[in-house]
N, C-alpha and C positions, 0 to 999 in steps of 0.2 A: 471842625471841632464840634459844632452844634449837633451834627448827626451822631458823633461819637457819644456825646453827653446824653442825648436822648436814648440811644440804643442801650447804653450800659444800664440804665435804670430798668429797662425791660428785662435785660439779661439777668441781673442780680435779684430780680423778684423771685426767681426760683429758690433763692436761699431762705426765703421767708417760711418755707415749709421744712419739716424734718426736725433735726436736733436743735436744742437750745443754742448750741454753739453756732450753727448755721444762721439761726435767726439773729443772733448778736452781730454776726458779720454783715448780714443784710442791713441792720440798723446803722452800723458803722459807715457803710458805703452810702446809705440813704442820707444820713446826716451830712456826710462830706459833700455830696453833690447838691444838697439843699443850700449849703453855705458857700459853695464855690461856683455853682453853675446857674442857679435859679435867678440870680440877680440880673443876668443877661438874657435868660431864656425862660422867664416866667412872669406872671402878673402882667403889668403894662409893657414890660420889655419882652419882646418875642423875636429876638434876632434870628434870622434864618428861618422864620415861620415855625419856630419850635417853642412850644410852651411846656417847659419842664414841670411847672407847678401842676398842670393837669396830668402829666405823665406820672408824677410821683403819687398822685392821689388815686390813679386808676390803673397802675401797672399790673399786668396779669402774669401769672406763672407761665413760663414757656421754656422750651429747650434752648439752651444757650447756643448762639452762633459763635462757634469756636474761633473762626477767622477774625470776627469782630472783637472778641475778647482779647485776642493776641494783639490786634492793632491798638486797642485802648491801653493795654498794659505797656506796650512799647511807647505810646505817646506820653504816658505818665513817667516812664523810666527816663525818657529823653527830655523831660520837663517841657514838652510841647503843649501840655494841657495841665492846668488852666493856662491861657495865653499869658505872655510875659508881663503885660500891663495890668493884669488882674491880681486879686489877692491870692497868695500862694499858701498851700498847706505847709505845715511843718514837715521836716524831713522824716520824722517818725511816722506821721500820718501817711505821707506818700509811700513810704516803705511798706506800711501795713496794707494799704490799698493794693499795692502791686502783689504782695504775698497772697491776698485773698483772691485776686484775679488769676494768679498762677495756679492756685488750688482748683478754681473752677475749670481752668484749661486742662490741667492734668487729669481731673476726674472725668471730664468730657472725652478726652482722648482715650482714656482707659476703657470707657464704655463703648465708644464708637469703633476704636481700633481700625481705622480706615487709612489706607495709603492710596494716593493717586496711582492708577495703573496704566502704564503705556506698554501694551503687550508686544508690540513690534515697532521698530523704526528702521528706516533705510540707512545704509552707509552713506556718509557724505563723500565728496570727491577725495578729500585727504585720506580718509579711511580706505576707500577703494584702492587708491594707489598703493598704500602700504600693504593691504591684504594681497593684492596681486604680486607685489614684490616678494612677500614672504611665502606665498603659495608656491611660486615657481623658483624660489631661491635665486632671484635675480640679483645681479651685481650692480644694478643701477635702478633708478626710478623709471617706471614705464613712461611717464610724461612729466613735463615741467610743472613744478609746484612753487610759484612765488610765495605762497603762504608759509612755506618751510623757510622762514626768514633767515636764520643764522646758518649759513653754509659752513660746515665744519671742514675747512680745508686742511688743517694740520692734524686732524684726528684727535683732538683734545678731549672729546667727550667719552670718558671711561668711568661710568658710575660705580663699577665694582671696586675701583681704587679708593672710593670715598674722598677723593681729593681732586680739586681743580688745579690746573697747571698755573705757573707764574707767567708763562708766555704762551700765546696761541695765535693762530692765524684763522680769520673768519671772513666770510663775505656776506653781503646783504643781497639775498635773492629778490627781495621786493623792490629795492630802490637801486640796486646795482645793475645797470642795463646790460652789462657784459657777462653776467653770472652764468648764463647757459651757452655762451658762444665759445666753442672750442674746448669746453671742459669735458665733453663726452660723458655726461652723466644721465642721459635719457635715451630711450629707444627711438631711432629715427622713424618717421612716418606715423607716429602716434600722437594724436592731439586730444587733449582732455575736453570734457564738457565744461560749461561755466561753473565756477566755484559756488558753493552753497554759502549764502550770507549768514552771519551770526544773528541770533535773535537780538532785538533792541537792547534788552537787559539780560543777555544770556549768551549761549554758545551756538556754534553751527552744527551741533549734533542733536538739536532738539527734535524729538520725534514728531511734534505737531507742526514743524516747519519743513520737514523733508518729504515732499510729495514725489510721486512717480507717475508722471503723465505718459501717455503713449509715445509722445515725441521723445521724452527722456529715455524710455525703455528702448526705443530704436537707437538712441545715442549710445546706450550701454552695449547694445548688441554690436554696433559698428566699432565701438572702442575695443571690445574683447577680440573681435576679428583682426583689427589693426595691430593689436599687440602680438597675436600669433603670427601675423604675416610680416612683421618687421624683419628686415634682412639681418638684423643683429640679435634677434631673439634667441636663436640657437646657441650662439657663442656666449651669451650671458645668462642662460638658463641653467641653474644648477641641477635640475631634474630632467634635462633634455635626454640624456642617454637612457635613464631608467624608465622614462615615461613615453617619450615620443620616438626614439630611435628603434627601428624594427630589428628583431633578432635575425641573425644570419642563418640561412639554410632551412627555414620553416616553410611548410606548405601553407596554402591559403586557409585550410581548416585549423592548422596549428596557430596561425596568426590571429584568427577569430578568437580562439581560446585565450591566447596570451593578451590580446587587447582588452577583452572583457574582464580578465583578471586584474589587469593594471587599473582599469577604470573603477572597478569596485573598491579597490584599495585607496585610490586617489580621491574618489568622491567623499569618502569619510572625512578627509581634510577640507575639501571644498565646502561641504555642508556643515562642518564643525560638530560632528556627532553621529550617532547611529542613525541610519536611514533604513526604511523598509525595502524589501527586495523588489517590490513593484517599481519603486523610483529608480533603483539601480538598473533594472531591466530596460527601462525606457531609454536611458543613455547608452546602454550596451547595444540595443537594437539600432539606435542611430549610428553608432560606430560600424556595426556590421553592414548596414545598408550602404554606407559610404564605401566601405571596403569592397563589397560585392559589385559596386558600380564602377570598379576599376580605379578608384582613388587609391593613392598610396597609403600604407599603414600610418605614416606620419600625418598626412592630411586628414585621414579619418579620425585619428585621435584628437587632432586639433579642432575638428568640427564638433565632436562630442563635448569636448571640454569648453569650447566657446559657448555652446548651448547651456552648459551648467553654470557658466559665469553670468548669465542673465536670468537665472532662476531666482524666484523670491527667497529660496532657501539659502542662496549665497548673498544676495543684495540686502536682505533684511536681517536684523539682529533681533532674535526672539527673547522676550523677557516674560515668560509665564504664559505659554500658549495653552489653549483649552485641551484638557486631558480628562479621561475618566478618573474619578477619585483624586482629582488634582489637589495637591498640598499647596499651602500658601508660599512655601519656599520655592525658589527657582530650582529646576533640576540641575544636576552637576554640569551638564553640557552648557546650559544657558548661563550658569554661573561662570564657567570658563570663558565664554565669550564676553560677558559683562566685564570681567576682570581684565582681559587682554585688550579690549577696546578702550577701557579706561586708561590704562597705563602705557599701552603701545599703539593705540589707535589702529589696531590690526587684529588679525585672527589669532586664536590660541595656537601655541606650538604643540609639538608631540607630547611633551611632558604634561601639560595641562589636560590634553585630551585623554591621555592614559589614566591620570588620576580621576578624571570625570567618568571614564568607562568603568572604573572600579568602585565608584560611589564614594570616593574618599575626599573629594574637593570640598564638599559641604561641611566637613569637620572644621570647626573654627581654627584649630591649631594648624592644620594642613593649609587652610586658606591663608592664614597669616604668613606662613612660611613661603607660600607661592607669591604673595604680594611682595615680600622681601626679595625673592629671586627675580621677579620682573623688574623691580627697582634697581637691581644690580646689572641688568642687561642693557646693552647699548641702544636697544629700541626704546628705552625710556626717553630718548631724545625726541621721539614723536610727541610725547606728552608735553615736553617743554615747548616744542614748536607750536603746538596747537593751543593748549590751555593758557600758557603765559601770554602769548600774543593777544588772545581774545580777552582774558581777564583784564589786562592793562589797556585794552582797546588800541593797541599800537598800530593797527591797520590804518588809523587816522593819520599817522605820520606821513604816509605816502602822498596824501593830498595837501599837506602843509606847504604853503608858499609864502614865506616872509617877503615883504616888499623889497624888490631888488635894489632900489635906490637907498633905502634906509639900512638894509642889511646886505650890502653887496658881497661881503666876505663869506656869506652863507653859501654862495654859489661858486663853482670853479669849473674849469675846462676851457678857459679862454675868455677874453673880454666880451666877445659877441657870441660865445657858445657855452651857455650855462647848462652843460650836460649833467653835471653831478652836483650834489648838495651835501653839506656837512651832515644833514639829517641821516645820510647813509651810515655814518659812523655812530651818530647819536642813538639810532634805533636799536643797535646791537647792545649797547651798554646795559640797560635794565634787564635785558634777556639773559645776559651773562651773569648778572647779580642773582637773578632768579635761579638759574641753573646751579650756581655755587651754593646757595642756601639749601637746595634740594640734595645735590650730590653729597655735600659735606654734612647733611642732616643738622643744619643749624636751626635755631628758633625762627619761626616765621616772623617774629618781631623785627628781625634784621631786614625784612623787606621794607620796613618803615625807617629804620635807623641802623645802618651798617657801618663798620669801621674800615671798610674796604670797597673798592670798585674796580672795574676794568676800563682802561682808557687806551685809545690809540694816541699816537703823537699829535695828530690833528686835534683830538678832543682835549688833550692836555693844554694846548695853547688856546683853545676856545674858552675853556673855563678860566684860565689864568692869562689874561691878555698881555701880561708883562713878558710872557715867554715868546720867543720868536716863532713864527708860523712853521709848522712841520710839513713833511712831504704828504701830499694829498693822495693817499692810496685808494684804489678803486676796487680791484678784483680781490686780491689777497690783502686784507687789512691786519696789520700786526697790533695786537692788544697786549697790554701788560697789566698784571694785577698790582694794585698800589694800595698802601695803607692810607687811611684818611684821618687826619687830626682835626679837620674842620667839619663839624657835624652838619653844616649846611648842605653837603653834597652826598651824604650816605643814603642808602635805600633806593627805592624806585620812584618815590613821589617828587623828589627834587632833582631829577636828572633832566638834561636838556630836551630829551625826546618828548616826555610828558608835557613839559612846560611850553615847548614849541607847538605841539599839536593842539593844545588848548588855548592858543592865542589866535588873533586875527592877523592878517598880513602886516598891520601897522602897530598894533598895541596888544597888551594883555587883555584877557577876557575873564575877570574874576568869577562871573556867574558860571561860565563854562568850566573853569577849573573847580569851582565848588561842586557843581553837578557831577563832575568826574570823581571827585573825592567821595561824595556820599554814595555814589554808585559802586565804585571800585573798592574802596577801602572799608566802607560800612555796609555795603550790600543793601542800600536803602534808597533806590532810585527815586528821584522826584517826579512829580507829574509833569507832562509836557507843558511848555508855556502856551498861553493863548496865542492864536494865530495873528492877532491884531496888535501885538506889542512891538513897537519899532525898536531898531537897533540904535545905540548911541553912536553918533558920527565918529569915525576914526580920525579925529582932528585935534592934535595936541595944541595947536595954535589957538583954536577956539576955546579950549579949556583954559589956556593961559590968559586969554582975554577976559574970561569970566572969573579968573582967579580961583578956579576950582581944581581940586584933585579928582581923579577918576572916582574915588570912593564918595566924595561929596556929590559929584554929578549923579552917580547911581542912586544915592539917597533921595535926590530930588526926583529922579526918573521913576522910582517905584512908589507910586501914590495909591494904587489900587489896593484896598484892604485884602481882597482875595489873593492878591499876589504877595502881599507882605509876609504872610505866614511861611511860604516856601523860601522867600529870600532871607528871612531871618535865620533860616536853617542853613542855607547854601552859601550866602555871601561871606560870612565870617571865615569860612573854610577857604574860599577862593582868595580872599585878601590875605590870608596867612602866607600865600606864595607870591604876594605882590612885589617883593624885593627882586624877583626874577623877571627879567624883561621878556619880550615876545620870542626870543630865541634862547632863553635859559641862562642868560648871563646875569650876574649879580649887579644890583644898583641900590643906592640909598636915596636917590632923588629921581624924579621924572625928568624928561627932556626939558620941561618947562622950568625946572629949578625947584619946584615944590617938593617937599619931603614925602617919602612913601610911608604910609601908615599900615603896618601889617599886624596890628594887634587884634585880638578878638577873644571869644569865649566858646569853648567846645561843650556842647550839651548843657549850656547854661550853668556850667559848674567850674570848668578848668580854664582860667584866664591864661592867655599866652601873648607873647610879643615876638613876632618873627617866626621864621621857619623852624628854628631849633626848639623854641618854646612850644610850637605847634606839635612837633614830634613828641615832645615830653607829654603833652596833653593826650595824644593818641595812646602812648604807652601807659598812661595812667588808666586808660580804659582797655587794657590788654585783653581781658575776656571778651569784650564787645567786638574788637577787631578779629580775634580768633574765631568767634562764632560767625562773623560775616565771611571770613575767608573759608571756613569749613562749609558754609552754605554754598559758596561758589564751587568748591570741589565736589560736593555731593550732587549738585545740579548737573555738573559736567559728567560725573560718573554715571548718573542715571539717564542722561539724555532727555531730561524734562525739567520743567519748572517745579520748584519745591512747593509742597502744599502743607496745610496745617498738620497732617498726619506724619510729616517728617520731623516734627519738633522733638519727639523723644530721641530720635537718632542724632539730631544735632546736639541735644543735651549730653548724650553719651559721648559723642566725638570730642566735644570741648572739655568735658570733665576728665576723660581719660588722657587727653593730650596735655592738659595742664600739669599732670603728674610728671611729665617729661619736658617741662618748659616749652610746650607747644612746638616741639621739633617737627620738621616738615615730614620726614618719613613716618614718624609716629602718627601724625595726623592722617596721612594717606592710609596707613594700616587700619586706623580706627574707622575711617570711611568704609573700607572694604568689609570690616566686621560688623558694621551697623545693621540694624534691622531693615532699614530702607534699601540698602544695597543687596541684602541676601534674600529679600522677600519681594513678591509682587502683590501681596495682600497681607493684612495683619490679623487674620482670624485667630492665630495663636501666637502673635508676637509677644504678648504679655509674658509668656513663659520662655521667651527666647534666651 
């Protein structure tokens, strides 16, 4: 906070020149910080080695640091500054300060017009699998993908219907150890390279995280050849006859002509756009050399196409490559790829490429129509599999291991054979809720508080222990849609998967839950904790002997003032979920008999008691949640971390989505139409 206070005085010094109105705004901010900051950072008090009295007297005019202005504005809006135990400004003053800072920010962005540019990024493993599958119209995945968590066994996912079914059958590829045994849904003999990990506070399609080492390039090459050589590739390849099967009765010269013709046509799809004749000729020559060396027509075609599949033109997604007289907008082919990789995690189809070739896709009306079309396609399941899992950080569920003695019923498969876990069922529930909100175009606020969910029989008895235990399904799990009258269970933040993965084996971890909430729900990840901070012992009996609840123990535990600021922000959120135990079941008291205290205050404004009150507090800040969620979506769509230049796009997405009650499909469409999505630079975004 001291750095923020010091820096804002330098930033707003720029207001002291120019119009009288600007000078008045400067004086308003100067007076505010003199009354609320200097008492701790001026004169004899110089907390943090910052003397604001000197800064006030000697501030020089400078260009504003827009990222810092945004941070300060957010700190004021969240009431993190001034600190809670200091004199607070009136709500009118705070609102006025925020308005002035927003004007500084808007003016600065209008003059700078700068967007972070990531011109290329590599496909990740998930995208590569989908691209190959679509390219060859394969009836199955080339290789196993545990990250495609919800295995749609019953074919329930039909987004064009705009309705999710009442009953469905799904499997858990990540936790169900039998999901790929005997199901025949991959090509034999094809093994994938290791999956790409998601960024710490982002997604696994971040361009700055996706490297391509020589070893990985060799892996891609071997992977492409193993796909072609798989004994079942011909029978599952939808383009086998038109691409690889040789015509009957042709001479060798005629085969050369036919093969080069097929290659030229197919490379247009492989490279997702128009390519120069020299590039086409290289692959045609490779085909001809193989054919002339007495390889078969089929083998020669496979060799040429395998080579194309390790070309940077295939492996990389281009977002504004260098061109003569380059415009700041993406060209139509680049826009087609950005759209398809956003919503399908795969290559553009023929319709997108045709529109791009005609120069029509950059028309906002056409682009919106195509976004709607892609959201009606079954390949939207790829978006649900990838974005939802990573946004909710549900990959952590795989490593959750509740203590077997305390939570024995979490495991099943025999007394001494704990092969399966209830988490296999838990993990699917929030993903089905997410898919329902998207497919049925519900408001994204239902991700916080919905009046429905999907439960298996096992989950039904898990949440309601009065029910008799149900059959423990493993491969094909039957889920049914159910209405919820009890708001403790709606949405994604109070389902057993999230609550279990944010707990330790023995107890809940309010700090972990709070950090998950500020990261996932409010898109405001905390700083990592110091390395030397010890864990509280997982010992209920010790707490009982001390007569302390976990909340009281944590309050004693956090004595470092530098830690207190973060914990004041995180802990109330985590304790809002404290009525849920380490495996997501409701409780009113701890095992020690002491009562659970789940009260708190959100953003130092909305007091709540318990999970339902906490949901109400979040919904009272609906625009803040919508902006946070839109930020997650936009970052995923762009394959990069958001920067200050993306702020106008976020403003536009949230403002336009609010007109339709923040419905999910509307928000996605607004992401696609935003300047950040359609441009790689903002030289002329102002008039977009």
